[in-house]
DRENPA-3360 file (N, C-alpha, C; in nm, 2 decimals, always signed):
BEGIN
1 = XXXXXXXX = +8.81/+1.60/+14.54/+8.81/+1.62/+14.63/+8.98/+1.59/+14.75 ~ +9.03/+1.50/+14.69/+9.15/+1.40/+14.75/+9.25/+1.46/+14.75 ~ +9.25/+1.60/+14.64/+9.36/+1.67/+14.59/+9.32/+1.81/+14.71 ~ +9.27/+1.84/+14.69/+9.19/+1.96/+14.80/+9.25/+1.95/+14.92 ~ +9.17/+1.80/+15.03/+9.23/+1.78/+15.10/+9.40/+1.75/+15.13 ~ +9.47/+1.69/+14.98/+9.59/+1.70/+15.03/+9.68/+1.82/+15.06 ~ +9.59/+1.90/+14.93/+9.66/+2.09/+14.95/+9.63/+2.14/+15.10 ~ +9.52/+2.11/+15.11/+9.51/+2.13/+15.30/+9.57/+2.09/+15.37;
9 = XXXXXXXX = +9.64/+1.99/+15.38/+9.72/+1.96/+15.47/+9.87/+1.94/+15.46 ~ +9.88/+2.00/+15.36/+10.01/+2.04/+15.29/+10.03/+2.20/+15.37 ~ +9.92/+2.27/+15.36/+9.89/+2.41/+15.41/+9.91/+2.43/+15.56 ~ +9.86/+2.34/+15.61/+9.83/+2.34/+15.77/+9.95/+2.30/+15.81 ~ +10.07/+2.20/+15.76/+10.18/+2.16/+15.73/+10.27/+2.23/+15.78 ~ +10.23/+2.34/+15.65/+10.34/+2.45/+15.64/+10.35/+2.53/+15.74 ~ +10.16/+2.58/+15.76/+10.19/+2.71/+15.86/+10.20/+2.70/+16.03 ~ +10.19/+2.52/+16.06/+10.27/+2.48/+16.18/+10.41/+2.48/+16.18;
17 = XXXXXXXX = +10.48/+2.41/+16.09/+10.59/+2.45/+16.07/+10.67/+2.61/+16.11 ~ +10.57/+2.69/+16.04/+10.61/+2.86/+16.08/+10.60/+2.86/+16.22 ~ +10.47/+2.84/+16.22/+10.48/+2.87/+16.38/+10.53/+2.82/+16.46 ~ +10.63/+2.71/+16.45/+10.75/+2.65/+16.54/+10.83/+2.71/+16.55 ~ +10.88/+2.71/+16.41/+11.01/+2.82/+16.36/+10.95/+3.01/+16.50 ~ +10.85/+3.06/+16.41/+10.86/+3.19/+16.46/+10.89/+3.15/+16.65 ~ +10.78/+3.08/+16.70/+10.82/+3.07/+16.84/+10.97/+2.95/+16.91 ~ +11.05/+2.94/+16.82/+11.19/+2.87/+16.81/+11.28/+3.01/+16.84;
25 = XXXXXXXX = +11.25/+3.04/+16.76/+11.32/+3.19/+16.71/+11.41/+3.27/+16.81 ~ +11.50/+3.25/+16.93/+11.51/+3.38/+17.05/+11.60/+3.48/+17.02 ~ +11.57/+3.59/+17.06/+11.60/+3.68/+17.04/+11.73/+3.71/+17.10 ~ +11.86/+3.78/+17.12/+11.98/+3.82/+17.20/+12.06/+3.96/+17.20 ~ +12.07/+4.00/+17.24/+12.15/+4.14/+17.28/+12.28/+4.05/+17.19 ~ +12.39/+4.25/+17.24/+12.48/+4.23/+17.16/+12.60/+4.17/+17.31 ~ +12.53/+4.21/+17.41/+12.60/+4.22/+17.55/+12.59/+4.03/+17.67 ~ +12.51/+3.94/+17.51/+12.42/+3.84/+17.58/+12.47/+3.70/+17.47;
33 = XXXXXXXX = +12.49/+3.57/+17.55/+12.57/+3.46/+17.46/+12.45/+3.41/+17.50 ~ +12.37/+3.30/+17.43/+12.26/+3.19/+17.41/+12.34/+3.04/+17.39 ~ +12.28/+2.98/+17.50/+12.36/+2.86/+17.54/+12.27/+2.75/+17.53 ~ +12.27/+2.73/+17.38/+12.19/+2.61/+17.33/+12.22/+2.40/+17.40 ~ +12.18/+2.39/+17.48/+12.17/+2.31/+17.53/+12.06/+2.19/+17.43 ~ +12.09/+2.02/+17.43/+12.07/+1.93/+17.35/+12.06/+1.79/+17.43 ~ +11.97/+1.71/+17.55/+11.99/+1.60/+17.53/+12.05/+1.52/+17.48 ~ +12.23/+1.49/+17.52/+12.30/+1.38/+17.43/+12.40/+1.44/+17.33;
41 = XXXXXXXX = +12.38/+1.59/+17.34/+12.49/+1.61/+17.25/+12.55/+1.69/+17.28 ~ +12.58/+1.83/+17.24/+12.72/+1.90/+17.30/+12.64/+2.08/+17.29 ~ +12.65/+2.07/+17.40/+12.61/+2.21/+17.42/+12.66/+2.34/+17.30 ~ +12.58/+2.41/+17.25/+12.63/+2.52/+17.18/+12.64/+2.62/+17.24 ~ +12.70/+2.77/+17.17/+12.72/+2.90/+17.25/+12.70/+3.00/+17.10 ~ +12.58/+3.06/+17.08/+12.57/+3.16/+16.96/+12.53/+3.31/+17.07 ~ +12.64/+3.40/+16.96/+12.67/+3.53/+17.00/+12.53/+3.59/+16.93 ~ +12.45/+3.60/+16.97/+12.33/+3.67/+16.87/+12.24/+3.54/+16.87;
49 = XXXXXXXX = +12.11/+3.59/+16.80/+12.04/+3.49/+16.78/+12.03/+3.35/+16.72 ~ +11.95/+3.26/+16.75/+11.90/+3.14/+16.70/+11.80/+3.05/+16.75 ~ +11.79/+2.97/+16.65/+11.70/+2.84/+16.67/+11.70/+2.80/+16.80 ~ +11.58/+2.69/+16.89/+11.55/+2.66/+17.02/+11.43/+2.58/+16.96 ~ +11.44/+2.50/+16.92/+11.38/+2.44/+16.91/+11.32/+2.34/+17.02 ~ +11.16/+2.33/+17.03/+11.08/+2.28/+17.11/+11.12/+2.19/+17.18 ~ +11.12/+2.07/+17.29/+11.12/+1.96/+17.29/+11.22/+1.88/+17.32 ~ +11.34/+1.96/+17.24/+11.44/+1.88/+17.20/+11.53/+1.94/+17.22;
57 = XXXXXXXX = +11.55/+2.03/+17.21/+11.66/+2.17/+17.31/+11.61/+2.28/+17.39 ~ +11.72/+2.31/+17.44/+11.71/+2.39/+17.56/+11.75/+2.54/+17.53 ~ +11.74/+2.64/+17.54/+11.80/+2.78/+17.57/+11.83/+2.85/+17.65 ~ +11.91/+2.88/+17.67/+11.96/+3.00/+17.82/+12.02/+3.11/+17.74 ~ +12.02/+3.24/+17.83/+12.06/+3.38/+17.77/+12.12/+3.40/+17.91 ~ +12.27/+3.41/+17.88/+12.35/+3.48/+17.98/+12.43/+3.56/+17.97 ~ +12.40/+3.69/+18.04/+12.46/+3.83/+18.03/+12.59/+3.85/+18.03 ~ +12.68/+3.89/+17.95/+12.80/+3.90/+17.95/+12.86/+4.06/+17.98;
65 = XXXXXXXX = +12.78/+4.19/+18.03/+12.79/+4.29/+18.12/+12.83/+4.23/+18.19 ~ +12.87/+4.38/+18.25/+13.00/+4.42/+18.37/+12.86/+4.43/+18.50 ~ +12.93/+4.31/+18.62/+12.88/+4.30/+18.75/+13.00/+4.38/+18.88 ~ +12.92/+4.40/+18.98/+13.01/+4.45/+19.01/+13.04/+4.39/+19.21 ~ +13.10/+4.32/+19.26/+13.12/+4.26/+19.34/+13.19/+4.37/+19.46 ~ +13.12/+4.38/+19.56/+13.18/+4.47/+19.73/+13.22/+4.39/+19.82 ~ +13.35/+4.34/+19.88/+13.38/+4.31/+19.99/+13.44/+4.41/+20.09 ~ +13.41/+4.42/+20.17/+13.40/+4.54/+20.30/+13.49/+4.45/+20.42;
73 = XXXXXXXX = +13.51/+4.52/+20.47/+13.62/+4.44/+20.58/+13.60/+4.55/+20.71 ~ +13.57/+4.54/+20.81/+13.53/+4.65/+20.97/+13.53/+4.58/+21.06 ~ +13.62/+4.62/+21.17/+13.61/+4.65/+21.30/+13.71/+4.48/+21.35 ~ +13.64/+4.47/+21.36/+13.73/+4.29/+21.42/+13.72/+4.18/+21.29 ~ +13.68/+4.25/+21.17/+13.70/+4.19/+21.09/+13.79/+4.27/+20.94 ~ +13.84/+4.34/+20.99/+13.94/+4.40/+20.95/+14.06/+4.33/+20.91 ~ +14.17/+4.35/+20.80/+14.28/+4.34/+20.79/+14.36/+4.31/+20.86 ~ +14.48/+4.21/+20.88/+14.61/+4.25/+20.95/+14.71/+4.28/+20.81;
81 = XXXXXXXX = +14.76/+4.38/+20.87/+14.91/+4.44/+20.80/+15.02/+4.33/+20.89 ~ +15.13/+4.31/+20.78/+15.26/+4.27/+20.80/+15.27/+4.33/+20.95 ~ +15.28/+4.39/+21.00/+15.32/+4.52/+21.14/+15.21/+4.48/+21.27 ~ +15.10/+4.43/+21.22/+15.02/+4.35/+21.30/+14.95/+4.47/+21.34 ~ +14.93/+4.56/+21.25/+14.86/+4.69/+21.30/+14.72/+4.66/+21.14 ~ +14.58/+4.65/+21.23/+14.44/+4.65/+21.21/+14.35/+4.73/+21.10 ~ +14.39/+4.75/+20.91/+14.25/+4.80/+20.86/+14.12/+4.75/+20.86 ~ +14.05/+4.84/+20.85/+13.87/+4.90/+20.79/+13.91/+4.90/+20.61;
89 = XXXXXXXX = +13.87/+4.84/+20.52/+13.83/+4.88/+20.37/+13.74/+4.81/+20.32 ~ +13.68/+4.86/+20.24/+13.63/+4.84/+20.07/+13.69/+4.83/+19.97 ~ +13.68/+4.73/+19.95/+13.73/+4.71/+19.78/+13.63/+4.66/+19.73 ~ +13.61/+4.73/+19.60/+13.49/+4.71/+19.43/+13.56/+4.63/+19.36 ~ +13.54/+4.52/+19.32/+13.57/+4.44/+19.22/+13.46/+4.46/+19.06 ~ +13.51/+4.45/+18.98/+13.42/+4.43/+18.85/+13.45/+4.30/+18.76 ~ +13.41/+4.21/+18.77/+13.40/+4.12/+18.69/+13.28/+4.14/+18.58 ~ +13.32/+4.03/+18.47/+13.24/+3.96/+18.31/+13.30/+3.79/+18.29;
97 = XXXXXXXX = +13.22/+3.82/+18.27/+13.20/+3.64/+18.13/+13.30/+3.74/+18.03 ~ +13.38/+3.64/+17.99/+13.44/+3.65/+17.86/+13.35/+3.68/+17.79 ~ +13.40/+3.72/+17.65/+13.27/+3.68/+17.54/+13.39/+3.55/+17.45 ~ +13.38/+3.45/+17.51/+13.47/+3.31/+17.42/+13.33/+3.21/+17.43 ~ +13.34/+3.07/+17.35/+13.24/+3.01/+17.35/+13.32/+2.95/+17.47 ~ +13.46/+2.95/+17.50/+13.51/+2.85/+17.66/+13.49/+2.86/+17.76 ~ +13.45/+3.08/+17.81/+13.40/+3.07/+17.93/+13.31/+3.08/+17.96 ~ +13.19/+3.09/+17.79/+13.07/+3.13/+17.83/+12.96/+2.94/+17.90;
105 = XXXXXXXX = +13.07/+2.85/+17.82/+13.00/+2.75/+17.88/+13.06/+2.70/+18.05 ~ +13.19/+2.73/+18.07/+13.22/+2.70/+18.23/+13.14/+2.78/+18.26 ~ +13.12/+2.89/+18.23/+12.99/+2.94/+18.35/+12.87/+2.89/+18.34 ~ +12.85/+2.82/+18.22/+12.66/+2.80/+18.19/+12.71/+2.66/+18.29 ~ +12.80/+2.56/+18.30/+12.83/+2.45/+18.36/+12.84/+2.46/+18.47 ~ +12.94/+2.58/+18.52/+12.97/+2.53/+18.62/+12.93/+2.64/+18.76 ~ +12.89/+2.68/+18.69/+12.74/+2.86/+18.78/+12.62/+2.83/+18.73 ~ +12.59/+2.81/+18.64/+12.41/+2.82/+18.58/+12.41/+2.96/+18.52;
113 = XXXXXXXX = +12.35/+2.92/+18.41/+12.33/+3.11/+18.30/+12.19/+3.18/+18.39 ~ +12.11/+3.10/+18.51/+12.02/+3.18/+18.61/+12.07/+3.26/+18.73 ~ +12.19/+3.19/+18.77/+12.22/+3.15/+18.87/+12.32/+3.35/+18.85 ~ +12.42/+3.32/+18.71/+12.53/+3.43/+18.70/+12.47/+3.55/+18.67 ~ +12.32/+3.51/+18.62/+12.26/+3.71/+18.55/+12.21/+3.73/+18.65 ~ +12.22/+3.69/+18.79/+12.18/+3.73/+18.91/+12.29/+3.81/+18.97 ~ +12.31/+3.93/+19.00/+12.41/+4.05/+19.12/+12.46/+3.98/+19.18 ~ +12.32/+3.94/+19.27/+12.38/+3.90/+19.44/+12.39/+3.75/+19.47;
121 = XXXXXXXX = +12.39/+3.71/+19.33/+12.45/+3.55/+19.30/+12.56/+3.54/+19.30 ~ +12.65/+3.67/+19.20/+12.76/+3.67/+19.16/+12.85/+3.72/+19.32 ~ +12.79/+3.78/+19.39/+12.85/+3.85/+19.49/+12.89/+3.78/+19.55 ~ +12.76/+3.68/+19.56/+12.78/+3.53/+19.66/+12.88/+3.44/+19.64 ~ +12.91/+3.43/+19.55/+12.97/+3.39/+19.46/+13.15/+3.40/+19.49 ~ +13.17/+3.53/+19.47/+13.28/+3.54/+19.47/+13.38/+3.64/+19.55 ~ +13.29/+3.69/+19.62/+13.29/+3.78/+19.75/+13.43/+3.69/+19.86 ~ +13.37/+3.61/+19.91/+13.46/+3.54/+19.98/+13.60/+3.46/+19.87;
129 = XXXXXXXX = +13.60/+3.49/+19.79/+13.74/+3.47/+19.73/+13.84/+3.58/+19.71 ~ +13.73/+3.68/+19.67/+13.79/+3.85/+19.66/+13.86/+3.92/+19.84 ~ +13.76/+3.84/+19.92/+13.78/+3.86/+20.11/+13.94/+3.83/+20.10 ~ +13.97/+3.67/+20.04/+14.11/+3.61/+20.08/+14.21/+3.68/+20.03 ~ +14.21/+3.77/+19.89/+14.28/+3.78/+19.81/+14.33/+3.98/+19.87 ~ +14.26/+3.96/+19.92/+14.26/+4.11/+20.00/+14.30/+4.05/+20.14 ~ +14.32/+3.97/+20.25/+14.37/+3.95/+20.35/+14.52/+3.92/+20.30 ~ +14.55/+3.83/+20.16/+14.68/+3.80/+20.19/+14.72/+3.86/+20.12;
137 = XXXXXXXX = +14.73/+3.94/+20.05/+14.80/+4.07/+19.97/+14.77/+4.19/+20.10 ~ +14.69/+4.28/+20.19/+14.77/+4.32/+20.28/+14.83/+4.27/+20.43 ~ +14.91/+4.14/+20.43/+15.00/+4.10/+20.52/+15.13/+4.03/+20.47 ~ +15.10/+4.13/+20.41/+15.21/+4.14/+20.30/+15.25/+4.30/+20.30 ~ +15.21/+4.42/+20.36/+15.23/+4.54/+20.36/+15.21/+4.60/+20.55 ~ +15.33/+4.65/+20.55/+15.32/+4.70/+20.68/+15.18/+4.87/+20.65 ~ +15.12/+4.87/+20.76/+15.06/+4.97/+20.74/+15.08/+5.15/+20.64 ~ +15.21/+5.15/+20.70/+15.20/+5.29/+20.63/+15.24/+5.33/+20.51;
145 = XXXXXXXX = +15.29/+5.16/+20.43/+15.27/+5.12/+20.27/+15.18/+5.06/+20.23 ~ +15.08/+5.01/+20.28/+14.96/+5.07/+20.27/+14.85/+5.15/+20.24 ~ +14.88/+5.23/+20.33/+14.83/+5.39/+20.28/+14.87/+5.48/+20.18 ~ +15.02/+5.45/+20.14/+15.08/+5.53/+20.13/+15.08/+5.48/+19.96 ~ +15.05/+5.33/+19.88/+15.03/+5.35/+19.81/+14.92/+5.23/+19.78 ~ +14.82/+5.30/+19.75/+14.68/+5.19/+19.70/+14.72/+5.10/+19.54 ~ +14.75/+5.18/+19.46/+14.81/+5.11/+19.33/+14.90/+5.01/+19.37 ~ +15.00/+4.99/+19.41/+15.08/+4.87/+19.45/+14.97/+4.78/+19.49;
153 = XXXXXXXX = +14.91/+4.84/+19.64/+14.86/+4.71/+19.74/+14.78/+4.64/+19.60 ~ +14.69/+4.76/+19.50/+14.56/+4.68/+19.41/+14.64/+4.58/+19.31 ~ +14.71/+4.61/+19.30/+14.84/+4.50/+19.15/+14.84/+4.39/+19.25 ~ +14.89/+4.40/+19.40/+14.89/+4.26/+19.44/+14.80/+4.18/+19.43 ~ +14.63/+4.20/+19.50/+14.55/+4.20/+19.50/+14.49/+4.10/+19.39 ~ +14.50/+4.18/+19.29/+14.48/+4.13/+19.15/+14.60/+3.97/+19.11 ~ +14.72/+3.98/+19.16/+14.81/+3.92/+19.15/+14.73/+3.73/+19.22 ~ +14.68/+3.80/+19.30/+14.62/+3.71/+19.44/+14.52/+3.61/+19.41;
161 = XXXXXXXX = +14.46/+3.70/+19.31/+14.28/+3.68/+19.23/+14.34/+3.58/+19.18 ~ +14.43/+3.60/+19.07/+14.44/+3.49/+18.95/+14.34/+3.52/+18.87 ~ +14.34/+3.37/+18.83/+14.26/+3.37/+18.65/+14.14/+3.27/+18.68 ~ +14.13/+3.23/+18.82/+14.05/+3.09/+18.84/+13.91/+3.09/+18.94 ~ +13.82/+3.21/+18.84/+13.73/+3.26/+18.87/+13.57/+3.23/+18.81 ~ +13.58/+3.08/+18.73/+13.47/+2.97/+18.75/+13.44/+3.04/+18.61 ~ +13.52/+3.09/+18.53/+13.46/+3.14/+18.38/+13.46/+3.35/+18.41 ~ +13.49/+3.39/+18.45/+13.42/+3.54/+18.49/+13.55/+3.56/+18.52;
169 = XXXXXXXX = +13.60/+3.69/+18.46/+13.73/+3.79/+18.43/+13.72/+3.89/+18.53 ~ +13.84/+3.94/+18.64/+13.87/+4.04/+18.67/+13.87/+4.14/+18.52 ~ +13.83/+4.27/+18.61/+13.85/+4.37/+18.48/+13.93/+4.49/+18.58 ~ +13.88/+4.53/+18.70/+13.91/+4.62/+18.74/+13.91/+4.62/+18.89 ~ +13.99/+4.67/+18.96/+13.97/+4.67/+19.09/+13.98/+4.83/+19.17 ~ +13.86/+4.86/+19.27/+13.93/+4.97/+19.36/+13.94/+5.00/+19.47 ~ +13.93/+5.02/+19.56/+13.95/+5.05/+19.70/+13.92/+5.22/+19.74 ~ +13.80/+5.20/+19.83/+13.69/+5.32/+19.90/+13.76/+5.34/+20.01;
177 = XXXXXXXX = +13.69/+5.28/+20.12/+13.74/+5.28/+20.24/+13.92/+5.22/+20.27 ~ +13.98/+5.28/+20.33/+14.12/+5.26/+20.39/+14.21/+5.31/+20.50 ~ +14.14/+5.28/+20.58/+14.25/+5.34/+20.74/+14.24/+5.23/+20.81 ~ +14.29/+5.29/+20.94/+14.32/+5.21/+21.05/+14.18/+5.14/+21.13 ~ +14.16/+5.10/+21.18/+14.06/+4.99/+21.21/+14.05/+5.09/+21.37 ~ +14.00/+5.10/+21.42/+13.96/+5.17/+21.57/+14.06/+5.10/+21.69 ~ +14.08/+5.21/+21.79/+14.19/+5.06/+21.90/+14.02/+5.00/+21.93 ~ +13.96/+5.06/+22.00/+13.83/+4.98/+22.11/+13.78/+4.88/+21.98;
185 = XXXXXXXX = +13.81/+4.84/+21.83/+13.76/+4.73/+21.82/+13.87/+4.63/+21.81 ~ +14.01/+4.64/+21.91/+14.08/+4.53/+21.84/+14.06/+4.44/+22.02 ~ +14.12/+4.33/+22.00/+14.11/+4.24/+22.13/+14.28/+4.21/+22.18 ~ +14.28/+4.31/+22.28/+14.41/+4.27/+22.33/+14.43/+4.09/+22.34 ~ +14.39/+4.04/+22.38/+14.39/+3.89/+22.43/+14.48/+3.82/+22.25 ~ +14.43/+3.92/+22.17/+14.48/+3.82/+22.01/+14.61/+3.90/+22.04 ~ +14.67/+3.79/+21.94/+14.86/+3.81/+21.98/+14.90/+3.91/+21.82 ~ +14.77/+3.92/+21.73/+14.82/+3.99/+21.61/+14.77/+4.10/+21.68;
193 = XXXXXXXX = +14.63/+4.18/+21.71/+14.57/+4.30/+21.77/+14.70/+4.32/+21.88 ~ +14.73/+4.25/+21.96/+14.79/+4.30/+22.06/+14.92/+4.38/+22.01 ~ +15.03/+4.30/+21.92/+15.11/+4.34/+21.85/+15.10/+4.48/+21.79 ~ +14.97/+4.48/+21.81/+14.91/+4.61/+21.67/+14.88/+4.76/+21.79 ~ +14.81/+4.68/+21.91/+14.79/+4.80/+22.02/+14.93/+4.85/+21.99 ~ +15.04/+4.78/+22.04/+15.18/+4.78/+22.13/+15.22/+4.91/+22.00 ~ +15.17/+4.86/+21.87/+15.27/+4.98/+21.73/+15.20/+5.12/+21.75 ~ +15.06/+5.07/+21.80/+14.99/+5.25/+21.78/+15.02/+5.27/+21.88;
201 = XXXXXXXX = +15.04/+5.22/+22.04/+15.04/+5.28/+22.11/+15.24/+5.35/+22.13 ~ +15.27/+5.33/+22.08/+15.47/+5.34/+22.05/+15.49/+5.49/+21.96 ~ +15.39/+5.46/+21.86/+15.37/+5.58/+21.79/+15.27/+5.67/+21.84 ~ +15.18/+5.65/+21.90/+15.13/+5.79/+21.95/+15.20/+5.84/+22.07 ~ +15.32/+5.76/+22.13/+15.37/+5.80/+22.23/+15.49/+5.91/+22.16 ~ +15.54/+5.87/+22.06/+15.67/+5.94/+22.01/+15.62/+6.08/+21.95 ~ +15.54/+6.09/+21.86/+15.47/+6.20/+21.76/+15.37/+6.33/+21.93 ~ +15.36/+6.25/+22.00/+15.33/+6.32/+22.18/+15.47/+6.38/+22.21;
209 = XXXXXXXX = +15.62/+6.29/+22.21/+15.67/+6.41/+22.24/+15.74/+6.46/+22.17 ~ +15.74/+6.45/+22.01/+15.79/+6.54/+21.94/+15.76/+6.65/+21.89 ~ +15.60/+6.68/+21.86/+15.49/+6.75/+21.91/+15.54/+6.83/+22.01 ~ +15.55/+6.78/+22.16/+15.61/+6.90/+22.25/+15.75/+6.95/+22.27 ~ +15.85/+6.86/+22.20/+15.97/+6.92/+22.16/+15.97/+7.09/+22.09 ~ +15.86/+7.03/+21.94/+15.88/+7.12/+21.84/+15.84/+7.27/+21.92 ~ +15.72/+7.23/+21.99/+15.64/+7.37/+22.05/+15.76/+7.46/+22.17 ~ +15.85/+7.35/+22.19/+15.85/+7.43/+22.32/+16.04/+7.49/+22.24;
217 = XXXXXXXX = +16.02/+7.39/+22.11/+16.17/+7.50/+22.04/+16.15/+7.65/+21.95 ~ +16.05/+7.64/+21.89/+16.03/+7.74/+21.86/+15.84/+7.83/+21.86 ~ +15.82/+7.92/+21.78/+15.73/+8.00/+21.84/+15.62/+7.93/+21.70 ~ +15.54/+7.89/+21.79/+15.37/+7.80/+21.67/+15.31/+7.97/+21.60 ~ +15.32/+7.90/+21.45/+15.25/+8.02/+21.37/+15.15/+7.96/+21.28 ~ +15.03/+8.03/+21.25/+14.90/+7.99/+21.23/+14.96/+7.97/+21.05 ~ +14.96/+7.86/+21.00/+15.01/+7.76/+20.83/+14.90/+7.71/+20.79 ~ +14.86/+7.69/+20.69/+14.79/+7.59/+20.61/+14.83/+7.48/+20.69;
225 = XXXXXXXX = +14.70/+7.38/+20.68/+14.71/+7.24/+20.78/+14.81/+7.16/+20.60 ~ +14.90/+7.10/+20.72/+14.93/+6.99/+20.62/+14.89/+6.85/+20.59 ~ +14.89/+6.86/+20.46/+14.79/+6.76/+20.43/+14.84/+6.58/+20.49 ~ +14.84/+6.46/+20.55/+14.88/+6.37/+20.53/+14.90/+6.28/+20.40 ~ +14.98/+6.22/+20.41/+15.05/+6.11/+20.26/+14.93/+6.07/+20.27 ~ +14.84/+6.00/+20.37/+14.80/+5.90/+20.33/+14.58/+5.97/+20.22 ~ +14.62/+6.10/+20.23/+14.45/+6.20/+20.23/+14.50/+6.17/+20.08 ~ +14.55/+6.21/+20.04/+14.58/+6.23/+19.90/+14.51/+6.06/+19.88;
233 = XXXXXXXX = +14.60/+5.96/+19.88/+14.59/+5.84/+19.84/+14.42/+5.77/+19.87 ~ +14.35/+5.86/+20.01/+14.22/+5.79/+20.03/+14.13/+5.86/+19.91 ~ +14.17/+6.00/+19.88/+14.05/+6.07/+19.74/+14.11/+5.99/+19.65 ~ +14.20/+5.98/+19.60/+14.27/+5.90/+19.50/+14.13/+5.72/+19.49 ~ +14.14/+5.66/+19.59/+14.05/+5.58/+19.60/+13.89/+5.59/+19.58 ~ +13.86/+5.70/+19.62/+13.71/+5.75/+19.67/+13.68/+5.78/+19.51 ~ +13.79/+5.80/+19.43/+13.76/+5.87/+19.24/+13.75/+5.76/+19.23 ~ +13.83/+5.66/+19.24/+13.85/+5.56/+19.15/+13.73/+5.48/+19.16;
241 = XXXXXXXX = +13.64/+5.46/+19.29/+13.49/+5.35/+19.33/+13.44/+5.42/+19.23 ~ +13.42/+5.61/+19.27/+13.33/+5.64/+19.13/+13.33/+5.66/+19.04 ~ +13.43/+5.56/+18.99/+13.44/+5.58/+18.86/+13.40/+5.42/+18.79 ~ +13.37/+5.36/+18.89/+13.34/+5.22/+18.88/+13.19/+5.20/+18.86 ~ +13.17/+5.25/+18.98/+13.01/+5.31/+18.91/+12.96/+5.30/+18.86 ~ +13.02/+5.41/+18.78/+12.99/+5.50/+18.67/+12.99/+5.36/+18.54 ~ +13.11/+5.32/+18.53/+13.14/+5.21/+18.44/+13.02/+5.10/+18.42 ~ +12.97/+5.06/+18.52/+12.86/+4.98/+18.55/+12.75/+5.04/+18.56;
249 = XXXXXXXX = +12.76/+5.19/+18.54/+12.57/+5.24/+18.52/+12.61/+5.21/+18.35 ~ +12.71/+5.27/+18.28/+12.72/+5.28/+18.15/+12.69/+5.17/+18.07 ~ +12.78/+5.02/+18.15/+12.73/+4.93/+18.09/+12.59/+4.81/+18.07 ~ +12.56/+4.88/+18.20/+12.37/+4.85/+18.25/+12.30/+4.93/+18.13 ~ +12.32/+5.06/+18.10/+12.27/+5.15/+18.01/+12.23/+5.07/+17.84 ~ +12.36/+5.05/+17.84/+12.38/+5.00/+17.65/+12.31/+4.89/+17.68 ~ +12.33/+4.80/+17.76/+12.25/+4.67/+17.76/+12.06/+4.66/+17.75 ~ +11.98/+4.76/+17.82/+11.94/+4.80/+17.84/+11.86/+4.88/+17.70;
257 = XXX = +12.00/+4.91/+17.61/+11.92/+5.04/+17.45/+11.91/+4.87/+17.37 ~ +12.06/+4.80/+17.40/+12.04/+4.70/+17.28/+11.91/+4.57/+17.31 ~ +11.85/+4.59/+17.37/+11.77/+4.53/+17.43/+11.67/+4.55/+17.34;
% end
């Protein structure tokens, strides 16, 4: 009997250990990281499945896939160019957590895995940072320069953003809407807006005089409409934004397949 009891005890202990190991095994996908915390000990990061011992360790999964942050400024919140003209724009930013232990630990420590996994939290966390970068970059361009060369403006914005994103990394950026803020949305009592109104009024007057003079000097013949230089730039921005949308969708689909 003592031998049988001992064998039964060993079998029960083995069974309990097996159950503990099975329930402690955390499976994560290829686009995720497992953050394992232990009270009083260093936090570890695994880019694959691992054991998280109950009552001793705490494990959280951090999504490493692409997130989208959209910043839109219109009307009175439009951004002021160097010449005082205000612009309405929409910028789309793609960010992700780098697949390094340092980046994962920083996000886990300063943001938290749960917050970093929710797109709306990432939007709230980074929107103001990107909005400031857009405003600073816009202030270095005249309006005509801005709409004529989107790629140069995007380069300036990415330089303004820099690397301080709490562990996130800016992958790409695209501009969708980029156009002059309507005059009725400007505040004439605002010094910057007043300067922009004056610039736009002068431009409209000059164009009207030039057009009137040309009509008097030559007979107007039907011809193909001339494409404004910023129209091609606008379409380029719309195509770039659509490509970013497809990239986010591909990343989400790949994550779903891996899980």
